[in-house]
N, C-alpha and C positions, 0 to 999 in steps of 0.2 A: 750130470744126472745124479751123481752120488750126493751132492749138496742138497738136491731136491728131496731125496729120501731121508736124509739125516737132519733136516732143518729144525725139526721139533724135538730132537734128542735131549737138548738141555732142559726143556720143559718137562719131558717125561722123567728125566733124572731127578729134577726138583720134586716132582710128585712122589717118586719112589722113596726119597729120603724121609718123607713124612713132614717136612717143614710146611707144606701146604695145609696140613691139618693142625699143626701147633700154632701157627701165627694167628689165624682167626680166633682161636680159643684164648690166646693172650689178650686180644682185643675185647673179647667177650668178658673176660674176667675184669678188665679195666672198666668196661661199661657197667658191670654189676657193682663195682666199688663206687663209681660215680653215682649210679642210681641210689645206692644206700646213703651216700653223703647228702643227696637232695631229698630223700624221703621224709625226714622230719619237717622240712620246710614245705613240702607238698601237703603234708597233714596239717600243719599250722595254717596254710592258706585255706584248706577245706574247713577248718574250725572257724576261721574269721569269715569266710565267704558265706557260711551257713548261719552266721550270727549266733553261734552256740552260746557265747558268753552272756547274751541278753536274756537267756532263759534260765540261767543258773544263779544260785545265791553265792555268798562269799566263800563258804567252805567248799562248795562244789567247783568253783573257779580255781581255788587253790589245788584241789585234787586233779583237775584237768591239766593244770600247769605242771604238777608233779608227774602225771602220766605222760605228758609230752617230753619231759626230761628223761623218763624211762625209755621212750622211743628214741631219743637222741643217743642215749648210752647204747641201746641195742644197735642202732644204725652205725655207730662208731666201731662197735665190735665187728659188725658185718663188713665195713670198709677195710678194717685191718685183716679180716679173714680173706677176703677176695684179693687184696693186694699181696698178702703173704703167699697165697696159692698161685698167683700170677707168675711169680718168679720160678715156680717148680714145674710149670707146664712145659717149658722149653727143654727140660732135661728128662722127660718121661721116657723118651725112646732114643735109640741111636740110629744113625743114618743107615746102617746095614740091616735093621730089623724088617722082617716081612710084615709084621702086624703093628702098624703105627697108629691107626685111628682108634683102636680098641682101648689102649691105655689112656688116651686123652679123654675119651668119652667116660671111662671109669673114674678118672680124676674129677671130671665135671660132676658126675653123679655124687661122688663122695663130698665135694665141696658144697654142692647144692643142699645135700642132706644136713651138713654141719650148719649151713646158713639158716635153713628153714627150721631145723630143730632148735637152734639157738634162739631164733626169734620167738618161736612158740613158747619155749621154756621161760625165757627172760621176761618178755612182754606179757605173756599170759599170766604168769605167777604174780608179777608186780602189779599188773592192772587189776587182777582179782583182789589183791590186798588193798590197793587204793580205792577201788570201787566199794569195798566193804566198809572202809573207814570214812571216806569223804563223799563219794559220788554214788548216785543211784545206778544200779547195775544196768538198767534199761538205757541210761544215757551213754554208758560205756559201749554197750552192744550197738546202739544206733551210731555212735561215733565210728566204731570199727567197720560196721556195715557200709557207712557212707564213703569210706576210703578203700573198700574191697577187702577188709581184714576178716570178714566173716564172723560168725557167732562163736567160733572157738576161742577167740581172744576176749570175748565179752561174757565169760562164764560166771563172773561175780566171785563170791567166796570159794566156790568149788574150784576155780582156776588156780588157787594157791597150791592145791595138791595135784589137780589133774593136768595142768599145763606142763610142769616139768616132766611128768610121766609121758605125756604125748610127745614132748620135745625129745626125750631120750629114745623113744621107740622110732621116731622119724629118723633120728641120727643113726641109730644102730641098723635100721632097715636099709637106708641108703648106703651105709658103709658096707654092709653085707653083700649087697648086689655089686657094688663097685669092686670089692675084693675078689668076688667070684669072677667077674669079668676080667680083672687084671691078672688073676691067676691063670685063666685060660690063655690069655695072650702071652704071658711069660712062659708057660709050658710050651706053647707052639713055637715061640721064638728060640727057646733053648733046645728044643728037639731038632730043629732044622740045623743047628750048629754042630750037633754030635754025630 
């Protein structure tokens, strides 16, 4: 009868250590790195599939190619960000902590804010510059809207100034919420030990 009552104790112990929360987040971070590695090629497929080059002149085609290279650079930044943070997820909590999911969620919020803020700042600023020099701003806005980028990244010349500011506020906003969340979990875990 005792075996019957304690059969699931190893499962419960595994849940209590927090490993059940950390492992899926490690996989999520890896998937985000893979998604960002594929994103420039998804966008390139969208450009080719919509026959965008057939509507553009030589200078605009050059601008779109430069814009795609900017997206490649931002995607590589994002791959490195998610991959770097992937190794840190496993060490966020200790096995004897009571609050194990909160620090992991806080880390995800922080990393997501860094990723989104970086994309908005880098791609928004440089696409604003390239659209001002080479490409009609409406073409850039249509390009980003066709792949789900929204009109924020198709601001034109205003994006040179506005996008880095938006990116910074996205970064600091997510970081602030993540630090508050992490501080509450840290206080709770340390209070229990004293």
